[in-house]
N, C-alpha and C positions, 0 to 999 in steps of 0.2 A: 751598918754597912749598906751601900746603895745596892738595890736589886738590879741585876744585869738583865738587859732585854733578851728576848728569845733569839737564839741563833737560827739561821735558816739556810739550808742548802738551796742553791739556785743554779739553774740551767737556762741559757738564752741563745738564740740564734737568729740569723737574718737570711732571708731568701726572697725569691720573687713572689711566692704565694705559699699559703698554707691551708689549702682547700679541705683537707682532712679534718681540720679543727672546726670548720663552719657548723656542722650539725651540733656540736657541742656548746656553742656559744649562746647565751641568752639575748633577747632583744635589747636589753638595757646596755647602755654604753657610757664611757666617761671621756670627757674632753679635758685636756690639761695642757698648760704651758709649762715648760721646765728649762731652766738655764744650767747646763753642766759646766763645771769649772774643772779643767783638766791639767794635771801637773805631768809634765813629760816623763818624770821618773817614778811617779806614784801609781799605786794600784788601788787606792781608795776611790769610792764613789761619792763625789761631792756634787751636790746639785741644789738649785734654788727652786722651790715650788711654792707658789702663793707668796707669803711674807715670811718665809722661814728657810734657813739653811739645813739640809740633811746631809750627814756624813755617815757612809757605811764603810766598815773596815773588813778587808779580806783576811780571814783568819786561817783558812786551810784550804787546800785543793786535793781532791781524792777521787780516783776513778772517773775523771772527766767532769766533775762537779765542784762547785766553789761554795765554801761555807762563809756566809757574810753575817755581820752583826752592826747593828746601829751604834755609833759611838759618839755621835753629837747631833742633837737636834735643838735649834735655837732660833727664835724670831727675831726680826729685825726690829729695832736697831741693835746692832752687835756691840757688846762691850769688848775691851781690849783683849781679855782672856779668850774670848771666842774666836776673835780674829786670829790669835796666835795658834790655837788649836787647829783651825782650819788650814793655816799655812803649814803646820806640822803634818797634817794629813796629806797636803799636796807636795810634801817633801821639798819645800823651797824655804828660804830665809825670809822672815817677815821684815817689813820696813824698820829701819832702825828707830824711827820716830812715828808715833800715830798722833796726829795733830788734833783730831777731833775727839771729844769724850766719848762719843758713840758714832756708829756708822749705819746709816740707812742703806737700803738695797743699792740706790744709785750711786752713793758715795763709795760704798764698798767695791762695786764693780768698776767704776771709772777712776777713782783716786788710788786704789790698791791693786785690785786684780789686773787691770789692763796695763799697769805700769810695772808689772812683775815679769822678769824674764823667765821662761820656761813654763808660763801658764797661759792657756787658752780658754776661751769661753765659747760655748756653742748653744744657741737657742733652739729649742725643739717644741713643736706642737704635736701632740699625741691624741689619737682616738683608740681607745682599748676596751676590750671586754674580757670578762673573767668567768671562768666556771670551775667547779670542784670535781675532780675525777680521782676516785679511790683515796680521798683525803688530801690530795695535792692541789695547789692553785695552778690552774692552767690559764695562760693569757695569750690572746691574740691581739696584736696592735698594729696600727699603721701610723707612722711619724713622718713629719715633714722637716727636712733639714736642708737649709740653703736651697730651697725650691725644689728639692728632690723628695719624692715619697718613698719610704722603705718599709717593708713588711717584717715583723718580728714575731716570734713565738717564745714563750717562756714557761717553765715549770718550777714551782717552789714548794718546799716541804721541809719540816724539821726531821723527816725520816729519809736518809739518803737511799736506802734499799727500795722504799716505795716510790720515790721519785724515779729511780731507774727503771722500775717496772712500767710506770706510766710512759716514760720516754720510749720504751720498746713497743708498748701497746699502741701508741700513737704514731709509731714509725718516725719519731724525731730524732732518734739516736744516730741516724745516718748524717746528721749535721754537726758542725763544729760549735762547741760551747763558747760563745763570745759576749762578754758583758758590755753594757753601753759605753763605759768610758774607753775601753779598748776598741770597740768599733769605731768610735768618733775619732780616736786618735789614728787609727788606719786611714780613715777617710781624710784626714788632714795631713796624712804622710808623716805623722809623728811616731818614731821608733820607740817602743817601750822596752824597758828592761825586763828580764825575767822576774816574775813575782817572788819576793822574799818574804814569804808569809809567816807569821807566828805559829807556833804549835798551838792546838786547841787548848791544852792545859795551861800554857803561859798566857795566852790571850784571855783566859777566864779571870785572871787577876788584873790585866791591864785595861780592858775595855770598860767604859762607864758611860751610862746614859746620862746626859746632862739637859735639864729642861730650861725653859726661859728664866725661872726664878733663880736658878743657880747661876746663870750667866750674868744676871744683874745684881747678884748678891754683893 
């Protein structure tokens, strides 16, 4: 049986500034470019980073937190099975015919995603820093979307109680928890349906991590 990846409770928000986090952040930072693929009715987090597609599935929501688990990670070029799994996560029908034996990043975005109703793509440049606070990963980031810079803060942990304690300690619990796909859809004026998440127990049997070798098997 495949080993399931670790589930992680996550909380994220967006605001004008998070000065209270500045003393916690190290000098080291990371710059990344990501492309989010948004399905109007979907609550999965589908993004392209580097030369790979990463899909996270929302398993549960509890006490204002969200439980996420990686359900697909596959490098380009994508096989047909990987394409269909991404479309399933986006909750849209895949094309009836896939004409190429494999899809590189350009072909996937231009020939498939951009031609699919109900799917939008958003490119984003991020600068982010991470710190560990009481066993939780705390992130402060700035992202540029369509020429607009936005500030974001996030806390992640496998322990929801510890995560809530850190939120209270850092006074972040006064903000709304909004994940990146939901935030971007709000910016685009796309109305999302209420999340119909799986139970944690049911998702334990459904979610599987698939690596490149399995995609091309």
